[in-house]
C-alpha positions as CSV (number, residue, x, y, z in Angstrom):
1,M,-0.2,-16.3,18.2
2,A,3.2,-14.7,17.7
3,V,5.5,-14.1,20.7
4,K,5.5,-10.5,21.7
5,S,9.1,-9.5,22.5
6,D,9.6,-6.0,21.0
7,R,8.8,-2.9,23.0
8,L,7.7,0.5,21.7
9,E,7.6,3.6,24.0
10,A,6.0,7.0,23.5
11,R,6.0,10.2,25.5
12,I,2.5,11.5,26.1
13,S,0.8,14.2,28.0
14,P,-1.3,13.5,31.1
15,E,-4.4,14.4,29.1
16,Q,-3.5,11.9,26.4
17,R,-2.9,9.2,29.0
18,A,-6.2,9.8,30.6
19,T,-8.0,9.7,27.2
20,L,-6.2,6.4,26.3
21,E,-7.0,4.9,29.7
22,W,-10.7,5.8,29.4
23,A,-11.0,4.5,25.9
24,A,-9.2,1.3,26.8
25,S,-11.5,0.7,29.7
26,L,-14.5,1.3,27.4
27,A,-13.1,-1.2,25.0
28,G,-12.4,-3.7,27.8
29,S,-8.7,-4.0,27.1
30,S,-5.4,-2.9,28.6
31,V,-4.0,0.5,27.5
32,S,-1.1,-1.3,25.9
33,A,-3.4,-3.6,23.8
34,F,-5.7,-0.7,23.0
35,V,-2.8,1.5,21.7
36,V,-1.2,-1.3,19.7
37,D,-4.6,-2.3,18.1
38,A,-5.3,1.3,17.2
39,A,-1.9,2.0,15.8
40,V,-1.8,-1.2,13.8
41,E,-5.3,-0.5,12.4
42,R,-4.2,3.0,11.3
43,A,-1.0,1.7,9.8
44,E,-2.9,-0.9,7.8
45,E,-5.3,1.8,6.6
46,L,-2.4,4.0,5.4
47,M,-0.6,1.1,3.7
48,A,-3.8,0.0,1.9
49,A,-4.4,3.5,0.7
50,Q,-0.9,3.7,-0.8
51,M,-1.3,0.3,-2.5
52,S,-4.5,1.1,-4.4
53,T,-5.6,3.8,-6.8
54,T,-9.1,5.0,-7.0
55,V,-10.4,6.5,-10.2
56,S,-13.8,7.6,-11.5
57,A,-15.9,5.0,-13.4
58,D,-15.5,7.1,-16.6
59,Y,-11.7,7.0,-16.4
60,F,-11.7,3.3,-15.6
61,D,-13.9,2.6,-18.6
62,R,-11.6,4.6,-20.9
63,L,-8.5,2.8,-19.5
64,I,-10.1,-0.6,-20.1
65,G,-11.1,0.4,-23.6
66,A,-7.5,1.6,-24.3
67,L,-6.1,-1.7,-23.1
68,E,-8.6,-3.8,-25.1
69,H,-8.1,-1.7,-28.3
70,P,-4.6,-0.2,-28.2
71,D,-3.5,2.4,-30.7
72,R,-1.1,1.2,-33.3
73,A,2.6,2.0,-32.4
74,P,4.6,1.4,-35.6
75,A,7.8,2.9,-34.3
76,L,7.7,0.6,-31.3
77,A,7.0,-2.4,-33.5
78,N,9.9,-1.5,-35.8
79,A,12.3,-1.1,-32.8
80,A,11.2,-4.5,-31.5
81,R,11.9,-6.1,-34.9
82,R,15.3,-4.5,-35.1
83,A,16.2,-5.6,-31.5
84,G,15.1,-9.2,-32.3
85,R,17.7,-9.4,-35.1
86,R,20.6,-8.5,-32.9
87,P,22.3,-11.1,-30.6
88,R,21.9,-10.2,-27.0
89,I,25.1,-11.8,-25.8
90,A,28.2,-11.7,-27.9
91,D,30.0,-15.0,-28.4
92,R,33.7,-15.0,-27.4
């Protein structure tokens, strides 16, 4: 287990404190542990939601179809051929 040396403080109302104390006692943990666990859980949920994209099955099927059978892009192919003929680094 990692050493816990950092502190985090928050100003809360008496009502919020009472709610947290009651919930922590129901969970069988200290208020500090309860708050940290809840905050980390929420942070992980938010980060996970930002790291993934949910789309409908129809959209996903069309996306996979487009990736498996891409449209021709002759202008892009021509540009790639032209770029391949030019040296990238000039000799001195």
